C-alpha positions as CSV (number, residue, x, y, z in Angstrom):
1,X,110.2,86.9,-156.3
2,X,109.6,89.8,-159.0
3,X,111.5,89.5,-162.1
4,X,110.7,92.6,-165.2
5,X,113.1,92.3,-168.5
6,X,113.7,95.5,-170.1
7,X,115.2,94.9,-173.8
8,X,117.0,97.3,-175.8
9,X,116.3,97.9,-178.7
10,X,116.9,101.0,-179.5
11,X,119.8,100.5,-181.6
12,X,120.5,101.9,-185.5
13,X,122.3,99.1,-186.5
14,X,125.0,101.3,-189.3
15,X,126.8,97.5,-189.8
16,X,123.8,96.0,-191.4
17,X,123.9,99.0,-194.0
18,X,120.9,99.5,-195.8
19,X,118.8,96.7,-193.8
20,X,118.9,98.9,-191.2
21,X,118.4,102.3,-192.9
22,X,114.1,102.5,-192.3
23,X,113.8,100.2,-189.4
24,X,116.2,99.3,-185.5
25,X,118.2,96.8,-186.2
26,X,115.7,94.3,-183.5
27,X,112.9,94.4,-186.1
28,X,115.2,93.3,-188.9
29,X,113.8,90.0,-190.6
30,X,115.2,86.8,-190.0
31,X,114.7,83.3,-191.0
32,X,112.6,83.8,-193.3
33,X,109.3,84.8,-190.8
34,X,110.9,86.0,-187.5
35,X,112.1,88.9,-187.2
36,X,115.8,89.5,-184.9
37,X,113.8,90.9,-181.9
38,X,111.5,87.6,-181.9
39,X,114.0,85.2,-180.0
40,X,114.6,87.8,-177.2
41,X,110.7,88.0,-176.9
42,X,109.9,84.4,-176.9
43,X,113.1,83.9,-174.6
44,X,111.3,85.8,-172.0
45,X,108.2,84.3,-172.2
46,X,108.9,80.6,-172.5
47,X,111.0,81.3,-169.1
48,X,108.3,82.4,-167.4
49,X,108.8,86.4,-167.5
50,X,105.9,88.4,-168.5
51,X,107.0,91.8,-167.4
52,X,108.6,93.2,-170.2
53,X,109.2,96.8,-171.4
54,X,110.6,97.1,-174.8
55,X,113.1,100.5,-175.4
56,X,113.1,102.0,-178.7
57,X,114.9,105.2,-180.2
58,X,115.8,104.5,-183.7
59,X,113.4,104.3,-186.5
60,X,110.7,102.7,-184.1
61,X,108.0,102.5,-186.2
62,X,108.3,99.1,-187.6
63,X,109.2,97.9,-184.1
64,X,106.0,99.2,-182.7
65,X,104.0,97.7,-185.9
66,X,105.2,94.7,-185.0
67,X,105.2,94.0,-181.1
68,X,102.0,95.9,-180.9
69,X,100.4,94.7,-177.8
70,X,102.2,91.8,-177.8
71,X,99.3,89.2,-178.4
72,X,101.7,87.1,-180.8
73,X,103.9,86.3,-177.3
74,X,101.4,86.6,-174.8
75,X,102.4,89.6,-174.0
76,X,98.9,91.1,-173.9
77,X,97.8,91.3,-170.1
78,X,96.1,93.3,-168.2
79,X,98.8,92.7,-165.3
80,X,102.6,92.8,-166.8
81,X,102.8,92.2,-170.3
82,X,104.7,94.8,-172.2
83,X,105.4,98.1,-172.9
84,X,107.3,100.2,-175.7
85,X,109.3,102.4,-174.0
86,X,110.6,105.8,-175.9
87,X,112.4,108.7,-175.0
88,X,111.0,111.8,-174.6
89,X,111.6,115.9,-173.6
90,X,109.7,117.0,-171.0
91,X,110.2,119.4,-167.2
92,X,113.1,117.1,-166.4
93,X,115.2,117.4,-169.4
94,X,115.0,113.7,-170.4
95,X,116.1,114.0,-174.0
96,X,117.6,111.0,-177.0
97,X,118.7,108.1,-174.7
98,X,122.5,108.7,-175.1
99,X,123.6,105.3,-173.8
100,X,122.3,101.5,-172.5
101,X,122.4,102.5,-169.1
102,X,121.0,106.2,-170.0
103,X,118.4,104.5,-171.2
104,X,117.5,102.5,-168.5
105,X,118.5,105.4,-165.8
106,X,115.1,107.0,-168.1
107,X,112.8,104.7,-167.2
108,X,113.3,103.7,-163.2
109,X,109.9,104.8,-163.0
110,X,109.3,101.6,-165.1
111,X,111.0,99.3,-162.1
112,X,109.7,101.2,-159.4
113,X,106.0,100.8,-160.8
114,X,106.2,96.9,-160.7
115,X,108.4,97.3,-157.2
116,X,110.9,94.7,-159.2
117,X,113.2,92.8,-156.9
118,X,115.3,91.7,-160.5
119,X,115.5,93.5,-163.4
120,X,116.8,91.5,-166.4
121,X,118.8,93.7,-168.8
122,X,118.6,92.3,-172.9
123,X,119.6,93.3,-176.1
124,X,116.9,93.2,-178.4
125,X,119.0,91.9,-181.9
126,X,120.6,88.3,-180.7
127,X,120.0,85.4,-182.1
128,X,119.9,82.4,-179.1
129,X,117.4,80.0,-176.9
130,X,118.2,80.9,-173.1
131,X,116.1,79.8,-169.9
132,X,116.8,83.0,-168.4
133,X,115.4,81.1,-164.6
134,X,118.9,79.6,-165.0
135,X,120.9,83.1,-164.8
136,X,118.5,84.4,-162.0
137,X,118.8,80.7,-159.8
138,X,122.6,82.1,-159.9
139,X,122.1,85.4,-159.5
140,X,120.4,84.8,-155.6
141,X,123.1,81.8,-155.0
142,X,125.6,84.4,-155.7
143,X,123.6,86.9,-153.6
144,X,124.7,89.3,-156.7
145,X,124.1,93.0,-157.1
146,X,124.7,91.6,-160.8
147,X,125.2,89.1,-162.8
148,X,126.4,89.1,-166.5
149,X,125.9,86.5,-168.8
150,X,129.2,84.9,-170.4
151,X,130.3,82.7,-173.4
152,X,133.9,82.1,-174.8
153,X,134.5,83.8,-178.6
154,X,137.4,83.0,-181.3
155,X,140.3,85.9,-179.9
156,X,140.4,87.6,-183.2
157,X,136.4,88.6,-182.2
158,X,137.6,90.2,-178.5
159,X,137.3,93.6,-179.8
160,X,133.8,93.6,-180.5
161,X,132.9,92.2,-177.2
162,X,132.9,93.1,-173.1
163,X,135.9,90.6,-171.8
164,X,135.7,89.4,-168.5
165,X,138.5,88.0,-166.5
166,X,136.9,85.5,-162.9
167,X,138.1,84.3,-160.3
168,X,138.0,80.5,-159.1
169,X,134.6,81.3,-157.5
170,X,133.1,82.9,-161.1
171,X,133.6,86.7,-159.6
172,X,134.1,89.1,-162.1
173,X,137.3,91.0,-161.0
174,X,138.2,92.8,-164.4
175,X,135.9,93.8,-167.2
176,X,137.4,95.1,-170.4
177,X,135.2,96.8,-172.9
178,X,136.2,96.1,-176.6
179,X,140.1,95.5,-175.6
180,X,142.7,96.5,-178.4
181,X,144.6,93.6,-177.2
182,X,144.2,90.1,-176.9
183,X,145.6,89.7,-173.4
184,X,142.6,89.7,-171.3
185,X,141.2,86.3,-172.7
186,X,138.2,85.2,-174.7
187,X,135.3,85.4,-171.7
188,X,132.5,87.8,-173.0
189,X,129.5,89.6,-172.2
190,X,126.2,88.3,-174.3
191,X,124.7,92.1,-173.0
192,X,122.3,90.1,-170.7
193,X,122.4,90.9,-166.9
194,X,120.6,90.4,-163.7
195,X,120.8,93.3,-162.0
196,X,119.1,93.5,-158.4
197,X,116.9,96.1,-158.6
198,X,117.8,98.0,-155.9
199,X,121.6,98.0,-156.6
200,X,120.6,99.5,-159.9
201,X,118.9,102.5,-159.1
202,X,121.3,102.8,-156.8
203,X,124.6,102.8,-159.2
204,X,123.0,104.2,-162.1
205,X,122.0,107.3,-159.6
206,X,125.2,107.7,-158.9
207,X,126.4,109.5,-162.0
208,X,127.2,113.5,-161.9
209,X,127.6,116.4,-165.2
210,X,131.4,115.0,-164.7
211,X,131.2,111.1,-164.7
212,X,127.9,110.3,-166.5
213,X,127.2,106.9,-166.1
214,X,125.4,106.3,-170.1
215,X,126.5,102.7,-170.6
216,X,127.0,99.7,-169.3
217,X,129.8,98.5,-170.9
218,X,132.1,101.4,-170.5
219,X,130.5,102.6,-167.1
220,X,128.1,100.5,-164.7
221,X,130.0,97.5,-164.7
222,X,133.1,98.6,-164.5
223,X,132.5,100.5,-161.4
224,X,130.0,97.3,-160.3
225,X,133.3,95.6,-160.6
226,X,135.3,97.2,-158.3
227,X,132.4,98.1,-155.5
228,X,129.7,95.6,-155.4
229,X,129.4,91.6,-156.3
230,X,129.6,90.9,-159.5
231,X,129.5,87.4,-160.9
232,X,129.4,85.7,-164.5
233,X,126.6,83.0,-165.4
234,X,128.1,80.9,-168.6
235,X,126.4,80.3,-171.3
236,X,127.1,76.8,-173.8
237,X,124.2,77.3,-176.3
238,X,124.1,78.6,-179.5
239,X,124.2,82.6,-179.6
240,X,125.1,85.5,-182.3
241,X,125.3,88.7,-182.3
242,X,123.6,89.3,-186.2
243,X,124.8,93.1,-186.2
244,X,126.8,92.9,-189.4
245,X,126.3,92.1,-192.8
246,X,128.3,89.6,-192.6
247,X,127.5,87.2,-189.6
248,X,123.4,88.1,-190.6
249,X,124.2,86.2,-194.0
250,X,126.8,83.5,-192.2
251,X,123.9,82.7,-189.4
252,X,121.5,82.9,-192.3
253,X,123.7,79.8,-193.8
254,X,123.8,77.6,-190.6
255,X,119.7,77.5,-190.3
256,X,120.2,75.3,-193.2
257,X,122.8,73.3,-191.8
258,X,121.0,69.8,-190.4
259,X,123.3,69.6,-188.2
260,X,123.1,73.2,-187.4
261,X,122.2,72.4,-182.9
262,X,119.6,75.0,-182.9
263,X,116.2,74.1,-183.7
264,X,113.6,76.7,-185.0
265,X,111.4,73.3,-184.8
266,X,111.7,72.9,-180.6
267,X,107.8,72.3,-179.7
268,X,109.0,73.3,-176.0
269,X,111.0,76.3,-176.5
270,X,108.4,78.1,-179.7
271,X,109.5,80.6,-181.2
272,X,107.3,83.2,-181.8
273,X,106.2,85.8,-184.3
274,X,103.8,88.5,-185.9
275,X,102.6,86.1,-189.1
276,X,100.0,87.6,-191.5
277,X,97.8,84.9,-193.2
278,X,99.2,83.6,-196.6
279,X,98.6,80.9,-198.8
280,X,100.8,78.0,-198.6
281,X,103.7,77.7,-200.6
282,X,103.2,76.6,-204.6
283,X,105.9,75.0,-206.1
284,X,105.8,74.3,-210.2
285,X,106.4,71.9,-212.3
286,X,110.1,72.8,-213.4
287,X,110.8,74.4,-210.0
288,X,114.0,73.1,-208.0
289,X,114.4,74.0,-204.0
290,X,117.6,72.4,-202.6
291,X,118.6,72.8,-198.7
292,X,115.9,76.3,-198.1
293,X,114.3,77.7,-196.1
294,X,110.8,78.6,-198.0
295,X,108.1,80.7,-196.3
296,X,104.4,80.7,-196.6
297,X,102.6,82.7,-199.6
298,X,105.8,82.0,-202.1
299,X,105.4,80.7,-205.3
300,X,108.5,79.2,-207.0
301,X,109.0,78.0,-210.4
302,X,112.7,78.3,-211.0
303,X,115.4,77.2,-208.8
304,X,116.2,77.7,-205.0
305,X,119.5,76.7,-203.8
306,X,120.5,77.1,-200.1
307,X,118.2,80.0,-199.6
308,X,116.2,81.7,-197.1
309,X,112.6,83.0,-198.8
310,X,110.7,85.5,-196.8
311,X,106.6,85.3,-197.1
312,X,105.3,86.2,-200.5
313,X,108.5,85.8,-202.8
314,X,107.9,85.1,-206.0
315,X,110.8,83.3,-208.5
316,X,109.9,83.0,-211.9
317,X,110.6,80.0,-214.4
318,X,114.2,80.0,-215.1
319,X,115.4,82.0,-212.2
320,X,118.2,80.6,-209.9
321,X,118.1,81.8,-206.1
322,X,121.6,80.8,-204.8
323,X,123.1,81.5,-201.2
324,X,121.0,84.1,-200.9
325,X,118.4,85.9,-198.4
326,X,115.3,87.4,-199.6
327,X,113.3,89.5,-197.6
328,X,108.7,89.7,-198.0
329,X,106.9,89.8,-201.1
330,X,110.1,90.0,-203.6
331,X,109.5,89.3,-207.3
332,X,112.2,87.5,-209.3
333,X,112.1,87.8,-212.4
334,X,112.4,85.2,-215.3
335,X,116.0,84.3,-216.5
336,X,117.4,86.1,-213.1
337,X,120.4,85.1,-211.2
338,X,120.8,85.8,-207.4
339,X,124.1,84.5,-206.5
340,X,125.3,85.4,-202.4
341,X,122.9,88.4,-201.9
342,X,120.9,89.9,-199.3
343,X,117.5,91.3,-200.5
344,X,115.1,93.2,-199.1
345,X,111.5,93.9,-198.4
346,X,109.4,94.3,-201.3
347,X,112.6,94.4,-204.3
348,X,111.7,93.7,-208.0
349,X,114.2,92.1,-209.8
350,X,114.0,92.3,-213.7
351,X,114.2,89.4,-216.2
352,X,117.4,88.5,-216.5
353,X,119.3,90.7,-214.3
354,X,122.3,89.2,-212.5
355,X,123.0,89.9,-208.6
356,X,125.9,89.1,-207.3
357,X,128.0,88.4,-210.8
358,X,131.7,88.0,-211.1
359,X,134.5,85.7,-209.1
360,X,136.0,88.0,-206.8
361,X,134.8,88.2,-204.2
362,X,137.8,90.4,-202.2
363,X,136.8,94.0,-203.9
364,X,135.1,96.2,-200.9
365,X,132.4,98.4,-201.2
366,X,134.4,101.7,-201.7
367,X,131.7,103.7,-199.4
368,X,131.5,100.7,-196.5
369,X,134.7,98.6,-197.0
370,X,134.3,97.5,-193.5
371,X,130.9,96.2,-193.9
372,X,130.9,94.3,-197.1
373,X,134.6,92.9,-198.3
374,X,133.4,89.2,-198.8
375,X,130.9,89.2,-202.1
376,X,128.4,89.9,-200.2
377,X,126.1,92.1,-202.0
378,X,123.0,94.0,-200.5
379,X,119.5,95.6,-202.0
380,X,117.3,97.9,-200.1
381,X,113.9,98.4,-200.0
382,X,111.6,98.5,-202.5
383,X,114.2,99.0,-205.2
384,X,113.4,98.3,-208.6
385,X,116.5,96.5,-210.5
386,X,116.3,97.1,-214.8
387,X,116.0,93.7,-216.7
388,X,119.5,92.2,-218.3
389,X,121.9,94.3,-215.8
390,X,124.3,92.8,-213.8
391,X,125.2,93.7,-210.1
392,X,129.1,92.4,-208.9
393,X,129.8,91.6,-205.6
394,X,130.1,93.9,-202.5
395,X,127.4,96.0,-204.0
396,X,125.0,98.2,-202.2
397,X,122.1,99.3,-204.0
398,X,119.8,101.8,-201.4
399,X,116.3,101.9,-200.8
400,X,113.5,102.8,-203.8
401,X,116.6,103.0,-206.2
402,X,114.5,102.9,-209.7
403,X,115.4,102.0,-213.5
404,X,116.0,105.4,-214.2
405,X,119.2,105.3,-211.3
406,X,120.6,102.9,-213.4
407,X,121.9,105.1,-215.8
408,X,125.3,102.8,-217.1
409,X,123.4,99.5,-216.7
410,X,125.9,97.4,-214.9
411,X,126.8,98.2,-211.6
412,X,130.8,97.2,-210.7
413,X,132.0,95.1,-208.0
414,X,132.0,97.6,-205.2
415,X,129.9,99.8,-206.0
416,X,126.7,101.9,-204.1
417,X,123.8,102.8,-206.1
């Protein structure tokens, strides 16, 4: 039984604001040393699946550099291994991927060339650990054309997911994409699909100009529920979509909870990544670090509380980092205070600057009120924050901003620079 995995990694990820301004969402750093896509790639190899394609589109350079030939995941193989598939234009008028199933359709040759029996389609932007062998076994046991990984979600979040209705045999009898009403239940698609290869090729090839099948949730799955054997596979472990600023920050903070049932230290299910060689963490005599993740290459001479620090972060004497996520090679000056902020790579925070200042967390960002409205401020890659200024809540500072971009000094809550 030959299984190939195809990972959807081309999403623009606009809900992550400036974090995805220069990179695809799956390549956003997470949990200190990892990228979001590392979890899906690691699940594949830990499940014994070594024939993997990663479908990229939006700003793929960071993702391409990270994955390269797949060596950290043991995917640099002569047979199988990992391939990066990008959209192209050619004589057959192929173009940019118009949706999830259109991306697969444009790469059906990858499936045919490998003579796949089953096709495992995955998202590259979820945080979870899962043995895909279990969903493959469910698929074979039910003699399915399609098996969908599902789990319950809170009712107030069902409008973010495809919602399933199943019968007593777990056969899916109704599929509703992002329902506005809550009467469809709360059994949500995880974006994990196992297709019988023949059924997948047939269904994707049936689309027409009038009824194109460009998206799994909107087009393909509803049609297959009506025509084919489609079953649900229930998953009960930890799984989260970190596609919003709020969920990204909340999930990062959850990692600091020792009671969380998601072990990054599990030797039987290692999360692999591409890592640079860095010196060990250095903690100065006046430093204080509590309930935090601090990666190699960091130098801590100030205070770090309930925060995640990626490799190479420098915290100067007197600086305080609290309830924050700070990415690679950021320099935090003496006396600076970071409170409830997400800081991208290579940011310079001037001495005495205060990021996440003020008690009112409810003033939404003026330009992105739906993305930043809970008090989290976000600093884009390579921004330089002037010394001594205050930056309020729900603020966005775009990438590459320099000191001259702050002519008024302090930045009020809800503003964008």
